[in-house]
C-alpha positions in Angstrom: 38.3 18.5 5.0 41.5 17.2 6.7 42.9 16.2 3.3 42.1 19.6 1.8 43.7 21.3 4.7 46.9 19.2 4.2 47.0 19.9 0.5 46.4 23.6 1.0 48.9 23.9 3.8 46.3 25.4 6.2 44.3 24.2 9.2 41.0 22.3 9.0 39.3 25.3 10.7 40.6 27.6 7.9 39.1 25.2 5.3 35.8 25.2 7.1 35.7 29.0 7.2 36.8 29.3 3.6 34.1 27.0 2.3 31.5 28.9 4.3 32.7 32.1 2.6 34.1 33.8 5.7 35.6 37.2 5.0 38.3 36.5 7.6 40.1 34.2 5.1 42.0 36.0 2.4 40.4 35.8 -1.0 43.4 34.0 -2.6 43.3 31.3 0.1 39.5 30.9 -0.2 39.9 30.5 -4.0 42.6 27.9 -3.6 40.6 25.9 -1.1 37.4 26.1 -3.1 39.2 24.8 -6.2 40.8 21.9 -4.3 37.4 21.0 -2.8 35.8 21.1 -6.3 38.6 18.9 -7.7 38.0 16.3 -5.0 34.2 16.5 -5.4 33.9 17.6 -1.8 30.5 18.6 -0.4 30.0 20.4 2.9 28.1 18.1 5.3 25.1 20.3 6.1 23.9 17.8 8.7 27.1 18.0 10.6 27.0 21.7 10.5 23.4 21.7 11.8 24.4 19.5 14.7 27.4 21.7 15.5 25.2 24.8 15.5 22.3 23.1 17.4 19.9 23.6 14.5 16.8 21.5 14.0 17.4 18.4 11.8 15.6 17.8 8.5 13.8 14.8 7.0 13.9 14.5 3.2 10.5 13.6 1.6 11.0 12.5 -1.9 8.1 12.2 -4.3 8.9 9.8 -7.1 6.7 10.8 -9.9 6.2 10.2 -13.6 6.7 13.3 -15.8 2.9 13.4 -16.3 2.0 13.2 -12.6 0.6 16.2 -10.8 1.8 17.0 -7.3 -1.6 18.5 -6.7 -3.2 15.0 -6.7 -5.5 15.0 -3.6 -4.1 11.7 -2.3 -0.5 12.9 -2.5 -1.5 16.1 -0.8 -3.1 14.0 2.0 0.0 12.0 2.5 2.2 15.1 2.6 -0.1 16.7 5.1 0.0 13.6 7.3 3.8 13.6 7.0 4.1 17.3 7.9 2.1 16.8 11.1 4.2 13.7 12.1 7.5 15.5 11.4 6.5 18.6 13.3 5.6 16.4 16.3 9.2 15.4 16.3 10.4 19.0 16.3 12.0 18.5 12.9 11.8 20.1 9.4 10.6 18.6 6.2 12.4 19.1 2.9 10.3 18.1 -0.1 11.8 17.1 -3.4 10.1 15.8 -6.6 12.4 13.5 -8.5 12.0 11.7 -11.8 13.7 8.4 -12.7 16.6 10.2 -14.4 17.4 12.2 -11.2 17.2 9.2 -8.8 20.9 9.6 -7.7 20.0 12.7 -5.8 18.4 10.6 -3.1 21.8 9.2 -2.1 23.5 12.6 -2.2 20.8 14.2 0.0 21.7 11.9 2.8 25.5 11.6 2.3 25.9 15.4 2.1 24.1 15.7 5.4 21.4 17.8 3.9 18.8 15.5 5.5 18.9 12.9 8.3 17.0 10.3 6.3 14.5 9.9 3.5 10.8 9.2 3.3 10.1 8.1 -0.3 6.6 8.3 -1.7 6.0 5.8 -4.4 8.2 3.2 -6.1 7.6 3.6 -9.9 10.2 1.3 -11.6 12.9 2.2 -9.0 12.5 -0.8 -6.8 15.9 -2.1 -7.5 17.5 1.3 -7.0 15.8 1.6 -3.6 17.2 -1.8 -2.7 20.7 -0.5 -3.7 20.3 2.5 -1.4 19.2 0.2 1.4 22.3 -2.0 0.9 24.4 1.2 1.1 22.9 2.0 4.5 20.8 5.0 3.4 18.2 5.4 6.1 14.7 5.6 4.7 11.1 4.5 4.7 9.0 4.0 1.6 5.3 4.5 1.0 4.2 1.8 -1.5 3.7 -1.9 -2.0 5.5 -4.5 0.2 7.3 -6.4 -2.5 8.8 -9.8 -1.6 12.4 -9.0 -2.3 12.4 -5.4 -0.8 15.4 -4.6 1.4 13.9 -1.3 2.5 11.1 -0.7 5.0 7.7 -0.1 3.5 4.4 1.5 4.8 1.3 0.9 2.7 -2.2 -0.5 2.6 -3.2 -4.1 1.8 -3.6 -3.3 -1.9 -4.5 -6.8 -2.9 -7.3 -7.0 -0.3 -8.5 -3.6 -1.4 -8.8 -4.6 -5.0 -10.6 -7.8 -4.0 -13.1 -6.0 -1.8 -13.9 -3.5 -4.5 -14.5 -6.1 -7.2 -16.4 -8.5 -5.0 -18.7 -5.7 -4.0 -19.5 -5.0 -7.6 -20.0 -8.7 -8.3 -22.5 -8.8 -5.4 -24.4 -6.0 -7.0 -24.9 -8.2 -10.1 -22.0 -6.8 -12.2 -20.2 -9.1 -14.6 -18.5 -6.8 -17.1 -16.2 -5.0 -14.7 -13.6 -2.7 -16.2 -10.3 -2.1 -14.4 -8.6 1.4 -14.7 -4.9 1.3 -13.5 -1.3 0.8 -14.4 -0.7 -2.9 -13.6 3.1 -2.4 -13.9 2.9 0.0 -10.9 3.6 -2.0 -7.7 0.5 -0.8 -5.8 -1.9 -0.9 -8.8 -0.5 -4.2 -9.8 -1.5 -5.7 -6.4 -4.9 -4.1 -6.7 -5.4 -5.8 -10.0 -4.3 -9.2 -8.4 -7.2 -8.7 -5.9 -9.6 -7.8 -8.7 -8.6 -10.9 -10.7 -9.0 -13.1 -7.7 -12.5 -11.9 -7.1 -13.4 -12.4 -10.7 -12.0 -15.9 -10.8 -13.9 -16.9 -7.6 -17.1 -15.7 -9.3 -16.3 -17.7 -12.4 -16.0 -14.5 -14.6 -13.4 -14.4 -17.3 -11.2 -11.3 -17.5 -11.6 -9.4 -20.8 -8.4 -7.6 -21.7 -10.4 -4.9 -23.5 -11.8 -3.9 -20.1 -8.3 -3.3 -18.7 -7.2 0.3 -19.2 -3.6 1.2 -18.6 -3.4 4.5 -16.7 -0.8 6.1 -14.5 -1.6 7.6 -11.1 -2.2 11.4 -11.3 -1.7 11.6 -15.1 -2.7 15.0 -16.4 -4.0 13.3 -19.5 -6.7 11.6 -17.5 -9.7 12.8 -19.5 -8.1 12.2 -22.8 -7.4 8.6 -21.8 -11.0 8.1 -20.5 -12.6 9.5 -23.6 -10.5 7.4 -25.9 -11.5 4.2 -24.0 -15.2 5.2 -23.9 -15.2 5.9 -27.6 -14.6 2.1 -28.2 -18.2 1.6 -27.0 -17.3 -1.6 -25.1 -19.9 -3.6 -23.2 -19.4 -3.0 -19.4 -21.6 -2.6 -16.4 -19.1 -1.5 -13.8 -15.7 0.2 -13.4 -13.1 -0.3 -10.6 -10.6 2.6 -10.7 -7.3 2.5 -8.9 -7.8 6.1 -7.6 -10.7 8.3 -6.6 -9.6 11.1 -9.0 -9.9 8.6 -11.9 -13.2 7.3 -10.7 -14.6 10.8 -10.3 -13.4 11.8 -13.8 -15.0 8.7 -15.2 -18.3 9.5 -13.6 -18.2 13.0 -15.2 -17.4 11.5 -18.6 -20.2 9.0 -18.3 -22.7 11.7 -17.3 -21.8 13.7 -20.4 -22.6 10.7 -22.5 -26.0 10.3 -20.7 -24.8 7.0 -19.0 -26.3 7.0 -15.6 -24.3 6.1 -12.5 -25.2 3.7 -10.8 -28.3 2.8 -12.8 -26.4 1.8 -15.9 -22.8 1.6 -14.7 -21.6 1.2 -11.1 -18.3 2.8 -10.1 -15.8 2.1 -7.3 -12.6 4.2 -6.6 -9.6 3.9 -4.3 -8.2 6.1 -1.5 -11.3 7.8 0.0 -10.1 11.3 -0.6 -12.1 14.1 1.0 -14.0 14.9 -2.3 -15.2 11.3 -2.6 -18.2 11.8 -0.3 -19.1 15.1 -1.8 -19.5 14.3 -5.5 -22.8 13.2 -7.1 -23.4 10.4 -6.6 -21.1 10.0 -3.6 -18.3 7.6 -4.5 -17.9 4.1 -3.2 -14.2 3.6 -2.5 -11.5 1.7 -0.7 -10.2 3.8 2.2 -6.5 4.1 2.9 -5.8 5.4 6.4 -3.8 8.5 5.3 -3.8 10.0 8.8 -1.9 6.9 10.1 0.5 6.9 7.2 2.7 9.9 8.1 3.4 8.7 11.6 4.1 5.1 10.5 6.6 6.4 7.8 8.4 8.7 10.3 8.6 5.8 12.8 10.2 3.5 10.3 12.6 6.1 9.1 13.9 6.7 12.6 14.2 3.0 13.1 16.3 2.9 9.9 18.5 5.8 11.1 19.0 3.8 14.4 20.0 0.7 12.5 17.1 -1.4 13.7 16.0 -4.5 11.8 13.9 -3.7 8.7 10.2 -4.2 9.0 7.0 -3.3 7.1 3.8 -1.8 8.3 0.6 -2.8 6.4 -2.2 -0.4 7.2 -5.8 -1.7 7.1 -8.1 -1.2 4.1 -11.8 -0.7 4.3 -14.5 -0.7 1.6 -16.7 2.5 2.0 -20.0 1.9 0.3 -21.8 4.9 -1.1 -24.4 5.5 -3.9 -22.1 5.2 -6.9 -22.2 1.4 -6.7 -25.7 0.7 -5.3 
C-alpha cells in the first residue's frame, strides 16, 4: 500500500479509502489507484482489516475433493459439523471452500490475502507434496488425513492401518477366506487401510486375489455403477471390507437385489461408523472414527501452527464396532 501511495502521489490512507471504494476520494483518483494496485497484483489484506475493525477472525476449511465426490457424503458432513462446533467455541467464523487439484493455489492466497487466519484441510488426494510446499512457506494449517512419513504439515487422523487390520481379522475369525477389498489404494487413508487388510490376510496365510480388490474413490457419485460392474463378474467371495460405510451400505443393497443374503452368504464390514450404520438392515459392522474429537483436534493443531509451535500429529483411536452384517 505504501508503494502504491508513493507511485500515485497520495497518502497511504487515501489508498486504503480508494481501494475500499470510499466516495470521499475523487473518482479519477480512485481509478488511478485501482489500476496501480491491479498492475502490482495487490490484494487487500482482509485479515488485517478485520483486526483493525475488531471483527471476528475466520478459519478456512478446505475440502479437497475429486470431481466425482459429493460434499453430502455423511462422513464429510460429520467432520464439518465437528469443526463448526470447535470453531464456534473459539468465537471464530468458518469459511468453507471446496477445491479440486487444479485450484490448489487458492489455499495459499486465502491465507496470504488475510481472508483467513489459517487453514484446516480435509483430505490429501494427490496433493501431499503441495501441502508440504505450503508448510515450508509458513502457511498455518492442519490436515485431516493419513500421517505420512515425510509430511511437513500437522495431521489429525485415525489409525487407518489398525482399522483395516481389525476389520479383516474379524472377518477371518468368522471363517471368511475370500475377502474383497473396496477402496482406492492410491488414496493415503485407504492405502493404509489396505496395508492393514493385507497384514491380517498374510498372518492368516491367505493369499490376496487381485480380482477381489476394487478401486473406488471416496464419495464417488458413480458408486452403484462401480458395484454392479464388479458384481457382474460373478467372482467367488464370502466377505467384503469396504473403506467407507456409504460403500458398504450400497454393497448390501446391491447384494440384496441379487438375492445374496448378508451375512448368511456374504459378510460385510464398513469404515467410519456414520449415524446410518446402526439403522440399516442388517446393522453394519464398521470401524469407528471418533468424529466428535476430530474437529477440536484440528482446530488445536491449526492454532499451534499459527503460533509457530513445533509440528505434531494427533492419531485418534479406532474401534471395531461389531453388528449383524458380519456375524
